[in-house]
N, C-alpha and C positions, 0 to 999 in steps of 0.2 A: 786483438778484442776489438779494435776499432775498425778493421776489415770485416769482422762478424756483423758489427752493428750495420755497416754500409750493405753488408749481403742481405741482413735482414729487412732495411729499409727499403733495398730493391726488388725484394720478393713481393714486398706490400704493395709497392707501387705497380708491379707487373698485374697483382691480383685486381688492383682497381682498374687497370687499362682492360682487363677481360671484362668484368663487370660493365664498363663502359661500352665494350663493343659489342657485349650481348644486348644491353640496351637499344644500341644503334642498328643491329639487326633489326629488332621489331620495329624501330622507326621506320626503318627501310622498306620492311615488307608492307606496312599499314600506309605509308605515304605515297602520294603521287598525284596524278590526276583523275584516277577513280578512286572514289571513295570505299575505303576496305575497312572491316571492323574487328574487332577480336572473335565475334562472333561467326564471321566468314571464314577465319582462319581456322576454326574448331570443325568448319565444315570437311575438311580436308582427311579427318580422321574419322568421319561418321560412317563411312561405307556406304552411303547415298549418291546419286548423281550429282556431279558438280554444277552449281549455278554459275552463271556469268563472273560473279566475284570470286569464287572458288576456282574458276579457270585461269583467272588473271594473277591470283596468287600463283598457282600451281606452273604456269607455264612462262610467266612474266616476271612477277616479283622475286620468288626464290631464286631463279637461273641468276637473276640480275645482281643481287644481294651477293648471293655465294659467287659470282664472278669478281664483284668489287673485293670480296675478302681475299680470295685468291690471289687476283693480280696485285693488289695491295702489299699483301705479305711476300710475294715472290719477288717483286720490285725493289721493297725496303731490305730484306736481307740480301740481294743481290749487290744494293748499294752499300751496304754495311760491310760486306766480304770483299768487295772492289775497293774501298777507301781503306782497308786493313792492310790487303794484300799489297796494293801499290803505295802504302803508307802517304796517300794523298786525301786529305779530306774535300779537296775539290772534285773529286772523282764521282761518277755516278753512271749507271747504266747509259741515261741520255745523254750525258755530258761528253764521254769519250767514244761514242759512237757504236755501243753495245746494242742499243735498241734499234738503231739505223741498219746495223748489220742483220739482225733478226727479222726486222722489216723487209727488208730488199729480199732474203732468202724466202720469207713467207710468201710475198707477193709473187715471186718466180714459180713457188711450188704452187699457188693459187691458179696460175696461169696453165700450167703443166699437167697439172693432178689436180683439177677444180672438185673433185667429188670425194678425195681422199682425206678423212678426218683424222687419221694417224700420222699421215706424211707431213702435215702442216706444222704441229710442234716440233718435230724431228728436223725438218728444214729449218725452223726460226732456231732451234738450238745450234744448227751446225753455223749457220750465219752469225749469230751472236758468239761463239767460240772463236771462230777464226778472226773474227774482228779483235775480240780482247787479247787474243794472242798476240795479233799483228801489233795494237797499241803498246802492248807490253814489250815486244822485240825492238819496237822503235825507241821506245824511251831507253833501254838498257843499251843500245848499240851505240846511240848518239850522246849518251849520259846526260840527258835531258834533264831539266830541271822541272820541279812539279807545276809550274806555269805553263812551261813548254809543251809537257806533254797533254795538259788540257787542249792547247791550241793545236796539236796533232790531232787530238779527239775532233775538234771543231772541223778540221779539215776533212777526216775521215766520214764525219756526218755530210758534210756538203757532197763529198763525191756519191756517197751511198744514196743520199736523196736524189742526186741527178740520175742514179742507175734506176732506182726505183720509178721515177717519174718517166724514164725511158721505155721501161715495161709497161708501165700504164698507158702510155700514149699509142703503142703497138698493140695493145689488147684491149678493144673496146669493153669487154666484159669487166675487165680489171678496172678499167678507167671510171666506171659508174659507183664504184665505192673507196676509190682512191683517197678523196679528200677526208671522209669519215675515218678511214684507217690512218693517215698521216695525223690527224687532230687527235685520235684516239678516243674511244668510248666503250659504252657497255651497252648500247642499243641492240637487240636482236642475239644476245648471247644466249646460247642453246645447250642442251644437258649433254648433246653426243662429244662436241668438242672439249666441252668444260669438265667432263668425266676424265678422258685422257690428261688433259693439262692438269687437273689438279692432284692427280696421282704424281705426276713428275714434281711438281711442287713440293707436295707434301715429303717425298721420298728425298729431296734436293735439301729441303729445311733439316729433317731428321739428321741426314749426313753431315751437315754443317755443325749442328748441335754434338755430334757425337766427337767430331774433331775439335771441339771448341778449344781444349787445351793447345793444341797446335797451332790454332789460329790465333791465341793469346801468346805465344813464344814467337810467331813469325811477325808480331805487330811490333816487336822490340826492335825490329830492323834485321837485315840480312846477316851481318857480322856478327850479332849477339846470338842469333838463333843458330847460326853453323858453330858458334863456341858452345852452347847447350846441347849440340850433338843433333839438331833436327836436319833432316835431310831437304834443306829448303827449297829445291827445285822440284822434288816430287809434291810436297804439299802445296807449292804456289800453283802447279799445273792443275791440282785436284781442286783447289778453291777457285780457280778461275774457271773451269769446268762447271763445278756445281753453280757459280754466277751465272755463266751462259745457259745453263739448264733452266735456272729460275727466269731469266730475261726472256728467253725463247718462248718459255711457256704463258707466259704474261702476254707478249706481243702478239702471239697466235690468234688469240681471242678479242684481246682488248686493243690492239693496235698500238701506236707509238704514244704512249702514256709517258708524260715528262715529268721530271722533277721528284717524284717520289723517292726514289732511290737516292736523292741527294739531300731531302728535307728531312725526311724520317730518321736516319742515322744519326744525326745532329743533334735531333730532339730526345733520341733515346738516349744518346751517350750524355746529355746533358741530366736527364731525370735518373738513370742507374748508374752511370760510371763507366768506366773502361773494362771491367772484368767480362770477358767474352761470352760466357753463357748467358748472364743476365743481358748483355748489351744484344744478341743476336735474338733472344726471348722477346724482348721488349721493342726491337725494331720490327718483328712479325706481328706482333698485336698492333703497334702503333699505324704499321703501314695499313693493315686491313681497315682498322678505325679511321684512318686519316682520308682513304681513298673513299669508304662507304659514305663519309660525312659529304664530300665534294661532289659523290654522285647523287645522293639525296638533294643536297642544294639545287644541282644542275638540272634535275627532274621535278623538283617542286614549286620553287621559288618562282618560275616563269610559266607555271602550269595554266593552260593545257600546252604551252609550247615548251620544247625542250632544249637545253644546250648540251654538247657533248662535254663531257667531264673533262677532256683535255684542256678546255678552254678555262674551265676554273682553275686547273692545276698550272696553266700557264700565267693567270693573273698572280697566283699566291707564289709560284716559284722563281719566277723571273726576278722581283724584288728581293726576294730572299738570297739568291745567288748573287746578287750585286752588293747586298749588307755583307755576305758572307767574304767577298773578295776585300771590302774596306776594312772590316774587322781583322782579317788575317794581316792586310798590311798595316794597320795601326798596332797590332801585337807583334809584329816583327820589328817595327821601329823602336818600339819600348823595351825589347828584350836586348 
């Protein structure tokens, strides 16, 4: 009975999150340095030639808002999956080097295949997947503690960051966009790359939801999952692959956005609990909402100037990570 009430409460909260997301999408489309009204938005459906405001909505605001929703959803669900599979609440795509792996592969692909929109998300996925597998393998072989695993991720982040800088140094065309890519942002998001990346994200999120029961069993720990008959190695590999798809797709058009995959799963867990389906759904919606809010702040608070959204995320995420470290230390001391 209690579990049923918790499930109903969780679904109500997810519904409220969806309403807030829809409201924020409207705010994101209307807000910016150029004044846009609802009348301008209706112009898109009039069939007449678009005015300047209509073109801004269609070619600038809509792709940017869609990019924030897709990237936020992807990074948040990737973080939720990684935290569950590694059984480590301090893990996240940017913390353990997954974003850096995707970023290095994306930069390398941009140099070798500069005009291929399809190759970029595929390369970012490959980089993210190889990185997360290496981090997991390193932790398993060394019997690392959770904190040691995070430190290994920091080292991998540093190495891959240096490799990315090396590629940028030797390629002048790549060097031009290197800073924007490393900070992370949604300026200049276009429909071509967003279309393919969004398909990857939607398919991966649906796949995670379809296997939410297996993810919940996996969250109980390796030994318990094996006792319940779950083929742990197969599902761990599957979920890590899906997390890599999500991270790689987001990095391919938004750059190295940090902390979304760390912050949002903790908030989702607090709001709806540990049940996997509700946890993943709320992470997806909250991730989209969180990144859209941060991006709207980044491009409206200092208009006509604009901050990369990665800077806003760093201001929010770094203090949260420090608080999380102290909170876990205090909880372990009291246990």
